[in-house]
C-alpha positions as CSV (number, residue, x, y, z in Angstrom):
1,M,70.5,-3.6,81.6
2,S,73.4,-1.8,81.4
3,T,74.2,1.9,80.1
4,P,74.9,3.1,77.3
5,P,78.7,3.7,76.9
6,P,79.2,7.7,76.4
7,L,79.6,9.5,73.1
8,R,81.8,12.5,72.6
9,Q,80.2,15.9,72.8
10,P,79.8,17.7,69.8
11,C,82.1,20.3,68.7
12,P,80.4,24.2,69.2
13,P,78.5,25.1,65.4
14,G,80.5,26.4,63.0
15,V,84.1,25.7,64.6
16,C,84.5,22.3,63.3
17,I,83.3,20.3,60.3
18,C,82.7,16.8,62.2
19,R,79.3,16.8,61.1
20,H,78.3,15.3,64.5
21,R,74.7,16.0,64.3
22,E,74.7,14.3,60.5
23,L,75.6,11.0,62.0
24,L,73.7,10.9,64.9
25,D,70.9,11.5,62.4
26,D,71.7,9.1,59.8
27,P,70.1,5.9,60.7
28,H,73.1,3.7,59.0
29,G,75.8,5.9,60.0
30,D,78.9,4.5,61.4
31,L,78.4,5.6,65.6
32,R,81.9,4.2,66.4
33,I,83.9,7.2,65.9
34,L,81.6,8.7,68.6
35,L,83.0,6.7,71.5
36,L,85.8,8.4,71.0
37,T,85.4,11.1,73.6
38,R,87.8,13.3,74.7
39,H,89.7,11.1,77.3
40,E,89.8,8.1,75.4
41,E,91.2,10.8,72.4
42,R,94.1,11.7,75.4
43,R,94.9,8.0,75.9
44,L,94.7,7.5,72.2
45,L,96.8,10.0,71.9
46,E,99.5,8.5,74.4
47,R,99.6,5.7,73.3
48,L,100.2,7.0,69.4
49,E,103.3,8.6,71.4
50,N,104.7,6.0,73.3
51,I,104.9,3.3,70.4
52,Q,107.8,1.0,70.4
53,E,108.3,0.2,66.7
54,L,106.8,-0.3,64.4
55,A,104.3,-3.4,64.4
56,D,102.5,-1.1,67.7
57,L,102.0,1.1,65.9
58,E,100.7,-1.3,63.2
59,R,98.6,-2.6,65.8
60,L,97.1,0.7,66.7
61,Q,96.0,1.0,63.3
62,R,93.8,-2.3,63.2
63,R,92.8,-1.3,66.9
64,M,91.1,2.1,65.4
65,Y,89.5,1.0,62.7
66,E,88.1,-2.2,64.3
67,Q,86.8,-0.3,67.0
68,L,86.4,3.5,65.9
69,G,86.2,3.0,62.0
70,I,89.1,5.4,61.6
71,R,91.1,4.7,58.6
72,L,94.4,5.5,59.2
73,T,97.7,5.4,56.3
74,V,101.3,6.1,57.0
75,A,104.0,5.7,54.3
76,P,106.1,7.5,53.2
77,G,105.6,10.5,50.9
78,H,105.5,10.8,47.0
79,N,108.5,13.0,47.0
80,E,112.0,12.0,48.7
81,V,112.1,11.5,52.7
82,R,114.4,13.0,54.4
83,S,112.7,13.9,57.9
84,M,109.7,12.7,59.5
85,R,108.3,15.1,57.7
86,G,108.4,13.6,54.3
87,I,106.5,10.6,55.6
88,T,102.4,10.7,55.0
89,I,100.3,10.3,57.6
90,R,96.7,10.3,56.6
91,L,93.3,9.8,57.8
92,A,90.5,9.0,55.5
93,E,87.2,11.3,55.2
94,Q,85.4,10.3,58.2
95,A,81.8,11.8,59.5
96,G,82.5,12.5,63.8
97,L,85.9,12.7,63.2
98,C,87.1,16.1,64.6
99,R,89.4,18.9,63.1
100,R,91.2,18.6,66.4
101,T,91.8,15.0,66.4
102,R,92.1,15.0,62.8
103,R,95.4,17.3,63.4
104,A,95.9,15.4,66.6
105,I,97.1,12.0,65.5
106,P,99.4,12.9,62.7
107,A,101.0,14.7,65.1
108,A,101.2,12.7,67.5
109,I,102.7,9.5,65.6
110,R,105.2,12.3,63.9
111,R,106.7,13.3,67.6
112,A,107.1,9.5,68.1
113,L,108.9,8.7,65.0
114,E,111.0,11.5,66.0
115,A,111.7,10.3,69.2
116,R,112.6,6.9,67.3
117,P,113.7,7.1,64.0
118,E,114.2,3.2,64.3
119,I,110.6,3.1,63.6
120,A,110.5,5.3,61.0
121,F,113.6,3.3,58.9
122,R,111.5,0.0,59.4
123,L,108.6,2.0,58.0
124,L,110.6,2.6,55.1
125,D,112.7,-0.5,54.4
126,S,108.6,-2.2,54.9
127,F,107.8,-0.2,51.8
128,D,111.3,-1.3,50.0
129,L,112.9,2.0,49.9
130,L,116.2,1.1,51.9
131,G,116.9,-1.9,49.7
132,D,119.8,-3.2,50.3
133,A,120.8,-0.5,52.7
């Protein structure tokens, strides 16, 4: 008999809006997000910071959804993109996703894009913003 995988510990009451308890109490809730322990979160953030190309980012987005249920979108903002801050990085609302993690994932992606601007250029080009430039 195998032991169940470790689940993320709940945040202290009143500190976070992750709805950890609500998710555990829901018999139909998607518990995959609770597999993202603090240790696994550090590994994920490290991977996001060390992406080498747009395909790596897209692959991580797919795996985050498949394994954790996290819906992550990375796209150019509605206004002109003059810096990495003009790229919109959003996580879909999800019970069990810690407030700190909601901030850490976009920050890790921004650090990766700032370190390797060619990834941002490929992202812009995939949305046809650079056109024939």
